Phi, psi and omega in degrees: 000133177262142180239129176228155176283161178301317180299315179295317179298320180293317183282337182238036190303315180299317179295321178297315179296314180302319180293319179300316181290314183294321184272352186050043182228169179260157174237127175272126176260110185273129177242135181291319187246030180192177180291142177291164177229158179239132178250130178218159181288161178297321181293322177294317178300312180297322178297318178297316179297318179296317179298315178300318179298314182294329184270358181294322180276119180304321180294316179294319178299318178297316179297317180296316180292326176294320178294320177297316179296318178299319179294319179298326180278357180079017183259006180287148180246132177276133179230148178287150175288148177274119179264135177267000000 
């Protein structure tokens, strides 16, 4: 996570956005007299929403985490996609 002041974010806004998109990371915009804000790319935001959606179902979350663990252990199997 990159942190910039509100003043810096305002004066270098295009650069801040470009860095967020290029790094696929978030930038915290620190404000002295108000709540901070977080800037992230649209693709990062969409990815977060998709992950939250997939993890909402406890059964689905268990299956996904089991698959991740299987992959970490090197026991995952590659399969071809089914073409219609």
